[in-house]
C-alpha positions as CSV (number, residue, x, y, z in Angstrom):
1,X,166.5,-50.3,-17.9
2,X,168.8,-48.5,-15.6
3,X,169.7,-48.7,-11.9
4,X,171.4,-46.3,-9.5
5,X,172.4,-45.9,-5.9
6,X,171.5,-42.3,-5.2
7,X,172.1,-40.2,-2.0
8,X,168.7,-39.7,-0.3
9,X,169.0,-35.9,-0.2
10,X,169.9,-35.8,-3.9
11,X,166.8,-37.8,-4.8
12,X,164.7,-35.5,-2.7
13,X,165.5,-32.6,-5.0
14,X,165.0,-34.3,-8.3
15,X,162.1,-35.6,-10.5
16,X,162.7,-39.1,-9.2
17,X,161.2,-38.1,-5.9
18,X,157.8,-37.8,-7.6
19,X,158.4,-41.1,-9.4
20,X,159.1,-42.8,-6.1
21,X,155.9,-41.3,-4.7
22,X,154.0,-42.7,-7.7
23,X,155.6,-46.2,-7.2
24,X,154.5,-46.3,-3.5
25,X,151.0,-44.9,-4.1
26,X,149.4,-48.2,-3.3
27,X,151.9,-49.2,-0.5
28,X,151.5,-48.7,3.2
29,X,152.1,-45.0,4.1
30,X,155.3,-45.8,6.1
31,X,157.0,-46.9,2.8
32,X,156.4,-43.6,1.0
33,X,159.3,-41.2,0.4
34,X,157.6,-38.6,2.6
35,X,157.6,-41.0,5.6
36,X,161.3,-41.7,5.2
37,X,162.0,-38.0,5.0
38,X,160.1,-37.2,8.2
39,X,161.5,-40.2,10.1
40,X,165.1,-39.7,9.1
41,X,166.1,-38.2,12.6
42,X,165.5,-41.7,14.0
43,X,167.5,-43.5,11.4
44,X,170.8,-45.0,12.6
45,X,173.9,-43.1,11.7
46,X,175.3,-43.6,8.2
47,X,174.9,-42.5,4.6
48,X,171.3,-42.6,3.5
49,X,170.9,-44.0,0.0
50,X,168.1,-45.2,-2.3
51,X,168.8,-48.1,-4.6
52,X,166.4,-47.5,-7.6
53,X,165.6,-49.1,-10.8
54,X,163.9,-47.4,-13.8
55,X,162.4,-48.5,-17.1
56,X,161.1,-46.2,-19.8
57,X,161.5,-43.2,-17.5
58,X,159.4,-44.8,-14.7
59,X,160.7,-46.0,-11.4
60,X,160.0,-49.8,-11.1
61,X,161.8,-50.5,-7.8
62,X,163.1,-48.6,-4.7
63,X,165.0,-49.9,-1.7
64,X,166.0,-47.2,0.9
65,X,169.2,-48.1,2.7
66,X,171.8,-46.8,5.1
67,X,175.5,-47.4,4.6
68,X,177.2,-47.7,8.0
69,X,180.9,-48.5,7.6
70,X,180.9,-52.0,6.0
71,X,177.2,-52.7,6.6
72,X,174.2,-51.8,4.5
73,X,171.0,-51.6,6.7
74,X,167.3,-50.9,6.2
75,X,166.5,-47.2,6.3
76,X,164.3,-47.4,9.4
77,X,164.3,-46.2,13.0
78,X,162.5,-46.4,16.3
79,X,159.1,-45.1,14.9
80,X,159.1,-47.1,11.6
81,X,156.2,-49.6,11.7
82,X,157.9,-51.8,9.2
83,X,160.2,-52.1,6.2
84,X,159.8,-53.5,2.7
85,X,160.7,-53.2,-1.0
86,X,158.4,-51.4,-3.4
87,X,158.4,-52.4,-7.0
88,X,158.4,-55.2,-9.5
89,X,160.3,-58.5,-9.6
90,X,162.4,-57.2,-12.5
91,X,163.3,-54.1,-10.4
92,X,164.6,-56.1,-7.5
93,X,166.7,-58.2,-9.7
94,X,168.4,-55.1,-11.2
95,X,168.8,-53.6,-7.7
96,X,170.5,-56.7,-6.5
97,X,173.0,-56.6,-9.4
98,X,173.7,-53.0,-8.5
99,X,174.3,-53.8,-4.9
100,X,176.4,-56.8,-5.8
101,X,178.8,-54.6,-7.7
102,X,179.2,-52.0,-5.0
103,X,182.4,-52.8,-3.1
104,X,181.7,-50.6,-0.1
105,X,179.6,-53.1,2.0
106,X,180.3,-56.6,3.2
107,X,177.0,-57.3,5.1
108,X,173.4,-56.4,4.2
109,X,170.9,-56.4,7.0
110,X,167.2,-55.8,6.4
111,X,164.9,-56.2,9.4
112,X,161.1,-56.0,10.1
113,X,160.4,-57.3,6.6
114,X,157.0,-59.1,6.1
115,X,157.5,-62.8,5.5
116,X,155.3,-62.8,2.4
117,X,157.3,-59.9,0.9
118,X,158.7,-60.1,-2.6
119,X,162.0,-59.1,-1.0
120,X,162.0,-62.3,1.0
121,X,161.1,-64.5,-2.0
122,X,163.6,-63.0,-4.4
123,X,166.6,-61.3,-2.8
124,X,168.1,-64.3,-0.9
125,X,167.8,-66.5,-4.0
126,X,169.5,-63.8,-6.1
127,X,172.3,-63.6,-3.6
128,X,172.8,-67.3,-3.4
129,X,173.0,-67.5,-7.2
130,X,175.9,-65.1,-7.0
131,X,177.6,-67.2,-4.2
132,X,176.7,-64.7,-1.5
133,X,175.5,-66.4,1.7
134,X,172.0,-65.4,2.6
135,X,170.1,-66.0,5.9
136,X,166.5,-65.4,6.7
137,X,165.6,-65.3,10.4
138,X,162.3,-64.8,12.2
139,X,161.6,-61.4,13.8
140,X,158.9,-60.0,16.1
141,X,155.5,-59.9,14.4
142,X,152.6,-57.5,14.3
143,X,149.3,-58.5,15.9
144,X,146.3,-57.9,13.6
145,X,142.7,-58.8,13.1
146,X,140.4,-58.8,10.1
147,X,137.7,-56.1,10.2
148,X,134.7,-57.7,8.3
149,X,132.5,-59.2,11.1
150,X,135.1,-58.6,13.8
151,X,132.5,-58.0,16.5
152,X,131.1,-61.5,16.0
153,X,134.6,-63.0,16.5
154,X,135.3,-61.1,19.7
155,X,135.6,-63.4,22.7
156,X,132.2,-63.5,24.4
157,X,133.4,-62.4,27.8
158,X,135.5,-59.6,26.3
159,X,132.6,-58.4,24.1
160,X,130.2,-58.4,27.1
161,X,132.7,-56.4,29.2
162,X,133.1,-53.9,26.4
163,X,129.3,-53.5,26.1
164,X,129.1,-53.0,29.9
165,X,131.8,-50.3,29.8
166,X,130.0,-48.6,26.9
167,X,126.7,-48.6,28.9
168,X,128.5,-47.3,32.0
169,X,130.2,-44.5,30.0
170,X,127.0,-43.3,28.6
171,X,127.5,-40.8,25.8
172,X,130.4,-42.3,23.8
173,X,131.4,-40.6,20.5
174,X,134.2,-41.3,18.1
175,X,135.9,-38.3,16.6
176,X,138.0,-38.8,13.4
177,X,140.1,-35.8,12.2
178,X,142.0,-36.0,8.9
179,X,143.8,-32.7,9.1
180,X,144.0,-31.8,12.8
181,X,144.7,-28.3,14.1
182,X,147.7,-27.5,16.4
183,X,145.3,-27.5,19.4
184,X,144.0,-31.0,18.4
185,X,147.6,-32.3,18.2
186,X,148.6,-30.7,21.5
187,X,145.6,-32.2,23.2
188,X,146.3,-35.6,21.7
189,X,149.9,-35.5,22.8
190,X,148.9,-34.6,26.3
191,X,146.4,-37.5,26.5
192,X,148.8,-39.9,25.0
193,X,151.3,-39.3,27.8
194,X,148.9,-39.2,30.7
195,X,148.8,-42.8,31.9
196,X,152.5,-43.7,32.2
197,X,154.3,-42.7,29.0
198,X,155.3,-39.2,30.1
199,X,156.8,-40.5,33.4
200,X,158.7,-43.3,31.5
201,X,160.0,-40.9,28.9
202,X,158.3,-42.7,26.0
203,X,155.4,-40.4,25.2
204,X,155.4,-38.4,21.9
205,X,155.8,-35.1,23.7
206,X,158.8,-36.3,25.7
207,X,160.8,-36.2,22.5
208,X,160.6,-33.1,20.2
209,X,161.6,-35.2,17.2
210,X,158.7,-37.6,17.8
211,X,156.3,-34.7,18.3
212,X,157.4,-33.2,15.0
213,X,157.1,-36.6,13.2
214,X,153.5,-37.3,14.3
215,X,152.4,-33.7,13.7
216,X,153.9,-33.7,10.2
217,X,152.5,-37.1,9.4
218,X,149.0,-36.1,10.3
219,X,149.3,-32.9,8.2
220,X,151.0,-34.4,5.1
221,X,149.3,-37.7,4.9
222,X,146.0,-36.6,6.4
223,X,145.3,-34.4,3.3
224,X,145.6,-37.6,1.2
225,X,143.2,-39.5,3.5
226,X,146.1,-41.8,4.6
227,X,146.3,-40.6,8.2
228,X,143.8,-39.9,11.0
229,X,143.8,-38.6,14.5
230,X,141.1,-40.2,16.6
231,X,139.5,-39.1,19.8
232,X,137.1,-40.9,22.0
233,X,134.6,-38.5,23.8
234,X,132.7,-39.5,26.9
235,X,130.1,-37.0,27.9
236,X,131.7,-34.5,25.5
237,X,135.2,-34.8,27.0
238,X,138.1,-36.3,25.0
239,X,139.5,-39.2,27.1
240,X,141.5,-41.3,24.6
241,X,143.4,-40.8,21.4
242,X,144.9,-42.8,18.6
243,X,147.3,-41.8,15.8
244,X,146.7,-44.0,12.8
245,X,147.9,-44.5,9.2
246,X,146.0,-46.3,6.6
247,X,146.1,-47.5,3.0
248,X,143.2,-48.8,1.0
249,X,143.3,-52.1,2.9
250,X,144.7,-51.7,6.4
251,X,144.5,-49.3,9.3
252,X,147.8,-49.1,11.2
253,X,147.4,-48.2,14.9
254,X,150.6,-46.3,15.7
255,X,150.1,-44.6,19.1
256,X,147.3,-44.9,21.6
257,X,146.8,-43.2,24.9
258,X,144.1,-42.5,27.5
259,X,143.2,-40.5,30.5
260,X,143.8,-42.7,33.6
261,X,141.0,-41.0,35.5
262,X,138.6,-42.9,33.2
263,X,140.5,-46.2,33.3
264,X,137.5,-48.0,34.9
265,X,135.7,-47.5,31.6
266,X,138.5,-49.0,29.5
267,X,138.6,-46.0,27.2
268,X,141.5,-47.3,25.1
269,X,139.6,-50.5,24.3
270,X,136.4,-48.6,23.6
271,X,138.4,-46.4,21.2
272,X,139.8,-49.5,19.4
273,X,136.3,-50.9,19.2
274,X,134.9,-47.7,17.7
275,X,137.8,-47.2,15.3
276,X,137.6,-50.8,14.1
277,X,133.8,-50.4,13.5
278,X,134.4,-47.1,11.6
279,X,137.2,-48.6,9.5
280,X,135.0,-51.7,8.7
281,X,132.2,-49.4,7.6
282,X,134.6,-47.4,5.3
283,X,135.6,-50.7,3.6
284,X,139.0,-51.4,5.2
285,X,139.7,-55.1,5.7
286,X,142.3,-55.2,8.5
287,X,143.5,-53.4,11.7
288,X,147.2,-53.8,12.4
289,X,148.7,-53.2,15.9
290,X,152.2,-52.1,14.8
291,X,155.0,-52.3,17.3
292,X,155.7,-54.8,20.1
293,X,153.3,-57.5,21.2
294,X,151.5,-56.7,24.4
295,X,149.0,-58.3,26.7
296,X,146.2,-55.9,25.9
297,X,146.5,-56.6,22.2
298,X,145.9,-60.3,22.8
299,X,142.4,-59.4,24.0
300,X,141.7,-58.5,20.4
301,X,143.5,-61.1,18.5
302,X,145.9,-64.1,18.5
303,X,146.9,-63.5,14.9
304,X,150.3,-62.1,14.0
305,X,151.8,-60.9,10.7
306,X,155.2,-62.7,10.7
307,X,158.3,-60.6,10.0
308,X,161.8,-61.6,9.2
309,X,165.4,-60.4,9.1
310,X,167.3,-60.9,5.9
311,X,171.1,-61.0,6.2
312,X,173.4,-61.3,3.1
313,X,177.1,-61.5,3.2
314,X,179.2,-60.3,0.2
315,X,181.3,-62.9,-1.6
316,X,184.5,-61.2,-0.4
317,X,187.2,-61.9,2.1
318,X,185.5,-59.6,4.7
319,X,182.0,-60.8,3.9
320,X,182.9,-64.5,4.0
321,X,184.8,-64.0,7.3
322,X,181.7,-62.4,8.9
323,X,179.6,-65.2,7.6
324,X,182.0,-67.9,8.9
325,X,182.2,-66.2,12.3
326,X,178.5,-65.5,12.8
327,X,176.7,-68.3,10.9
328,X,179.2,-71.2,10.9
329,X,181.6,-71.0,13.8
330,X,179.1,-69.7,16.4
331,X,176.5,-72.6,16.2
332,X,179.2,-75.2,16.3
333,X,180.9,-74.0,19.5
334,X,180.3,-76.3,22.5
335,X,178.0,-75.1,25.2
336,X,180.7,-75.4,27.8
337,X,182.3,-72.1,26.6
338,X,179.0,-70.2,26.3
339,X,178.1,-68.0,29.2
340,X,175.0,-66.6,27.5
341,X,172.9,-68.3,24.8
342,X,174.3,-68.0,21.3
343,X,177.4,-66.2,22.8
344,X,180.6,-68.2,22.5
345,X,182.9,-65.7,24.2
346,X,183.2,-64.8,27.9
347,X,180.8,-62.1,28.9
348,X,181.7,-58.8,30.5
349,X,179.8,-56.5,32.8
350,X,177.3,-54.0,31.2
351,X,179.4,-51.2,32.7
352,X,181.9,-51.8,29.9
353,X,179.3,-51.6,27.1
354,X,179.5,-48.9,24.5
355,X,175.9,-48.1,23.8
356,X,176.0,-45.1,21.4
357,X,177.0,-44.9,17.7
358,X,180.7,-43.9,17.4
359,X,183.0,-43.5,14.4
360,X,186.0,-45.9,14.1
361,X,188.4,-43.1,15.2
362,X,186.2,-42.4,18.2
363,X,186.1,-46.1,19.2
364,X,189.9,-46.4,18.9
365,X,190.4,-43.3,21.1
366,X,188.0,-44.6,23.7
367,X,189.7,-47.9,23.8
368,X,193.1,-46.3,24.2
369,X,191.8,-44.1,27.0
370,X,190.5,-47.1,28.8
371,X,193.7,-49.0,28.3
372,X,194.5,-51.7,25.8
373,X,194.6,-54.5,28.4
374,X,198.0,-55.8,27.1
375,X,199.7,-55.7,30.5
376,X,196.8,-57.2,32.4
377,X,196.4,-59.9,29.7
378,X,200.0,-61.0,29.9
379,X,200.0,-60.9,33.7
380,X,196.9,-63.1,33.8
381,X,198.4,-65.5,31.2
382,X,201.7,-65.9,33.1
383,X,200.4,-65.9,36.6
384,X,197.3,-67.8,37.5
385,X,195.1,-66.1,40.0
386,X,195.5,-67.0,43.6
387,X,192.8,-69.4,44.8
388,X,192.0,-67.2,47.8
389,X,189.5,-64.4,47.0
390,X,190.1,-60.9,48.3
391,X,188.7,-60.8,51.8
392,X,185.4,-59.2,52.6
393,X,185.3,-55.7,54.2
394,X,183.8,-55.0,57.6
395,X,180.0,-54.8,57.7
396,X,178.3,-51.5,58.2
397,X,177.0,-50.5,61.6
398,X,173.6,-49.9,59.9
399,X,171.5,-53.0,59.3
400,X,169.9,-53.6,55.9
401,X,166.4,-52.2,56.2
402,X,167.3,-49.6,58.8
403,X,166.4,-46.0,58.4
404,X,169.2,-43.5,58.2
405,X,169.7,-39.8,57.6
406,X,172.4,-38.4,55.4
407,X,174.3,-35.8,57.5
408,X,174.0,-32.1,56.7
409,X,176.6,-30.5,54.5
410,X,178.7,-29.0,57.3
411,X,179.0,-32.3,59.1
412,X,179.8,-34.2,55.9
413,X,182.6,-31.8,54.9
414,X,184.2,-32.5,58.3
415,X,184.5,-36.2,57.3
416,X,186.1,-35.6,53.9
417,X,189.8,-35.1,53.1
418,X,191.2,-32.6,50.7
419,X,190.1,-34.8,47.8
420,X,186.5,-35.0,49.0
421,X,187.0,-38.6,50.1
422,X,186.5,-40.7,53.2
423,X,188.7,-43.8,53.5
424,X,189.3,-43.5,49.7
425,X,185.7,-43.3,48.6
426,X,184.7,-40.0,47.0
427,X,181.6,-38.1,48.0
428,X,180.4,-37.3,44.4
429,X,178.5,-34.2,43.4
430,X,175.2,-36.1,43.0
431,X,175.3,-37.1,46.7
432,X,175.1,-33.5,47.9
433,X,171.4,-33.6,46.9
434,X,170.8,-36.3,49.5
435,X,172.0,-34.2,52.5
436,X,169.4,-34.2,55.3
437,X,167.3,-36.8,53.5
438,X,166.0,-40.0,55.3
439,X,166.5,-43.3,53.4
440,X,166.3,-47.0,54.0
441,X,169.5,-49.0,53.8
442,X,169.3,-51.3,50.8
443,X,172.3,-53.5,51.4
444,X,175.9,-53.6,52.6
445,X,178.9,-53.2,50.3
446,X,181.7,-55.5,51.4
447,X,183.5,-56.4,48.1
448,X,183.3,-54.8,44.7
449,X,184.8,-55.1,41.2
450,X,186.3,-51.8,40.3
451,X,186.4,-50.2,36.9
452,X,189.6,-52.0,36.0
453,X,188.1,-55.4,36.8
454,X,189.9,-55.9,40.1
455,X,188.1,-57.0,43.3
456,X,188.5,-54.9,46.4
457,X,187.2,-55.3,50.0
458,X,185.0,-52.5,51.2
459,X,184.3,-51.7,54.8
460,X,181.4,-50.0,56.6
461,X,179.6,-48.9,53.5
462,X,176.0,-49.2,52.3
463,X,173.7,-48.6,49.4
464,X,170.5,-46.6,50.0
465,X,167.1,-47.5,48.4
466,X,166.3,-45.4,45.3
467,X,169.5,-43.4,45.5
468,X,171.6,-43.4,42.4
469,X,173.6,-40.9,40.4
470,X,170.4,-39.3,39.0
471,X,168.8,-38.8,42.3
472,X,166.9,-35.5,42.7
473,X,167.4,-34.2,39.2
474,X,166.0,-34.6,35.7
475,X,169.3,-33.6,34.2
476,X,171.9,-36.1,32.9
477,X,174.2,-37.0,35.7
478,X,177.2,-39.3,36.1
479,X,177.4,-41.5,33.1
480,X,173.6,-41.6,32.7
481,X,173.3,-45.3,33.7
482,X,171.8,-44.6,37.2
483,X,174.4,-46.5,39.1
484,X,173.7,-46.8,42.9
485,X,175.7,-44.5,45.1
486,X,177.8,-45.8,48.0
487,X,177.7,-44.2,51.5
488,X,180.3,-44.6,54.2
489,X,179.0,-45.0,57.7
490,X,180.6,-41.7,58.6
491,X,178.2,-39.9,56.3
492,X,175.1,-41.3,58.0
493,X,173.2,-41.2,61.3
494,X,170.3,-43.2,62.6
495,X,166.8,-41.8,61.9
496,X,163.2,-42.7,62.5
497,X,161.1,-44.1,59.7
498,X,159.4,-41.2,57.9
499,X,155.6,-41.0,57.7
500,X,154.6,-42.2,54.3
501,X,151.1,-41.3,52.9
502,X,149.1,-44.2,51.5
503,X,149.9,-44.5,47.8
504,X,147.2,-43.7,45.2
505,X,146.5,-45.5,42.0
506,X,149.8,-46.1,40.1
507,X,150.0,-45.3,36.5
508,X,153.5,-46.7,36.2
509,X,154.3,-48.7,33.1
510,X,155.2,-52.4,33.4
511,X,157.0,-54.8,31.2
512,X,157.5,-58.6,31.1
513,X,160.9,-60.0,30.2
514,X,160.8,-62.1,27.1
515,X,161.7,-65.8,26.9
516,X,165.5,-66.3,27.2
517,X,165.5,-68.2,23.9
518,X,163.8,-65.4,22.1
519,X,166.3,-62.9,23.5
520,X,169.2,-65.2,22.6
521,X,168.2,-65.4,18.9
522,X,168.8,-61.6,18.6
523,X,172.3,-61.6,20.2
524,X,175.5,-61.2,18.2
525,X,178.7,-63.3,18.7
526,X,179.6,-61.4,21.8
527,X,176.2,-61.8,23.5
528,X,175.1,-58.2,22.8
529,X,172.3,-56.4,21.0
530,X,173.1,-52.9,19.7
531,X,176.1,-52.9,22.0
532,X,174.2,-53.9,25.2
533,X,175.3,-57.2,26.8
534,X,172.8,-59.7,27.9
535,X,174.5,-60.9,31.1
536,X,174.1,-64.6,32.2
537,X,172.1,-63.8,35.3
538,X,169.5,-61.8,33.3
539,X,168.1,-65.1,32.0
540,X,166.7,-65.8,35.5
541,X,164.3,-62.8,34.9
542,X,162.7,-64.3,31.8
543,X,158.9,-64.3,32.0
544,X,158.8,-62.1,35.1
545,X,156.9,-58.8,35.2
546,X,158.5,-55.6,36.5
547,X,157.6,-51.9,36.8
548,X,159.7,-49.7,34.4
549,X,161.9,-47.5,36.5
550,X,163.0,-45.3,33.6
551,X,164.4,-45.1,30.2
552,X,168.1,-44.6,29.3
553,X,168.0,-41.6,26.9
554,X,171.6,-40.6,26.9
555,X,174.9,-42.0,28.1
556,X,178.3,-40.2,28.6
557,X,180.7,-41.9,26.2
558,X,183.9,-40.5,24.5
559,X,183.6,-37.3,26.6
560,X,180.1,-36.5,25.2
561,X,176.5,-37.2,26.0
562,X,175.1,-39.5,23.2
563,X,171.9,-41.4,22.5
564,X,171.9,-45.2,22.7
565,X,171.5,-46.9,19.4
566,X,168.1,-48.3,20.5
567,X,165.8,-47.5,23.5
568,X,167.1,-49.0,26.7
569,X,165.0,-49.4,29.9
570,X,165.6,-50.0,33.6
571,X,163.3,-52.2,35.7
572,X,162.5,-51.8,39.3
573,X,164.1,-54.5,41.5
574,X,166.3,-55.8,38.7
575,X,169.9,-55.2,40.0
576,X,173.1,-57.0,39.1
577,X,173.9,-59.7,41.7
578,X,177.5,-60.1,40.5
579,X,176.9,-63.4,38.7
580,X,179.3,-62.3,36.0
581,X,182.1,-62.6,38.6
582,X,181.5,-66.3,39.2
583,X,183.7,-67.5,42.0
584,X,185.6,-64.2,42.2
585,X,182.7,-62.4,43.6
586,X,180.4,-61.3,44.9
587,X,180.4,-57.7,43.6
588,X,178.1,-55.7,45.8
589,X,177.7,-52.6,43.6
590,X,174.2,-53.8,42.7
591,X,174.2,-51.9,39.4
592,X,170.9,-51.4,37.6
593,X,170.5,-53.9,34.9
594,X,169.8,-52.4,31.5
595,X,167.3,-53.9,29.1
596,X,167.1,-53.5,25.3
597,X,163.5,-52.7,24.1
598,X,163.4,-56.0,22.1
599,X,163.9,-58.0,25.4
600,X,160.7,-56.7,26.9
601,X,156.9,-57.1,26.3
602,X,155.4,-53.8,27.5
603,X,152.5,-53.6,29.8
604,X,150.1,-52.5,31.4
605,X,147.2,-52.4,29.2
606,X,147.3,-48.9,27.8
607,X,143.6,-49.2,27.1
608,X,142.7,-49.5,30.7
609,X,142.2,-52.5,33.0
610,X,138.5,-52.6,33.6
611,X,137.7,-55.0,30.8
612,X,137.8,-58.1,33.0
613,X,134.8,-58.6,35.2
């Protein structure tokens, strides 16, 4: 028996690639080598490796990993439905011994692992036997339902509503395509983004990498009968679509979308109903809604496949220090020094967060460019702050809620000095797009915390509704975080309220903020997840429902536009109230709060909303 930690690209060009494929022939399609190869653009940065074990020339175990500095992580990304080990018990024992002897890592993190996995049963015990601390934590689960006899188990009211929608729709036909054409894929992508996903930037077609992934999956796995593209036709027209993978047991529903013009017929729910009936007839035993939990999925099932996160710390100075810091010290710290749940250190504003993946050298350079904070730290230590807060600036002459017009370009330039400033506030390039526009005053700005953490009074300045650094453009602007723009009174003039047409049906996506305790369980020692701070005041939003204002796709960090480590969203009406400032505030910048995807439960029902009578 032999084991080896092989570079992923090296494995792809050798005979062991086929052996890995043979090993995963009975596994879910997202654990096959082809899926890892296609999904690699979404894998976090680092060196992609495969820990393998062989016996008599056959691969008996495979664990794909990413080495990121001193951390080994599961080789998975945004579009990976799950993660698991494939192989035998003997294989995993040999792989652990291989990893134990590799000195490059100090922490091993494997997430989205099924609770009943061999990986969960064996790996922590093997690690503990070698004096390596091992932790198993709960993770978000996948809703599912059993297919045999599923219609009889549907809630009576839901089943009656589905039957009513089917009668109202008339000619309803399910179309299943194993190897779709390019036209089929284009039409599916267009339908998938119709309701709200395209506007929110989460549709398949909004990301060329995602489009390539799903197109390649349907071609590569479809020929093997492990992938299907479904359409629901009503009166001959395709009105809903579903991308699905399957093994001999389970159908995995990856992406679903529908034409909102037919929302009154609940086409998405009708599609799931037809797909489930077809899968049951073909002998499959389960339908798995991969991805986040959602309200519409609960109409089908209350059952969830539990998933866990496995964390193992190497028995080394670095590994044991991480273990002591994260698992021993943190839970013992008193609540009096916690500003966010499970976060023992003082919290900072999200404006200071580093959201992208950066090398160590890049991080050091960024920190130096921001300043090391030595001088300010010594000053604060030696001189206690004065009890009197900085005074408030003078209020604006325009009341909150009043309508104003941004002056035209010529009039504005007359108010600016040689540095394009009025009373020290710059009129930034993004604001020129507002010239001549009519807006409602959102709030006055009378005190703010500047980028160096100092509070300053601000006079005769306002924020305007829906005007931020990205106003009027789809291009990346400012730092990419859609910070509200401040306007001096000199730049504005009174205006009459504009005539606003009655809004039509909205297809905007909504999300509900998860329970604060669930969010806290995923935070690190500094109260962050993937670099994003969960600020104390954000706990007040737990359980509330918001429209999604947008998705943060890129941020400007280290003098370059870079993608965040995980998807980050902005919610309408969720602005910072300056709670992080405590008694030093308020800070009136009203920055848009940023939300990690794992802090949200996404709505609305992508299957339509007409299922309730």
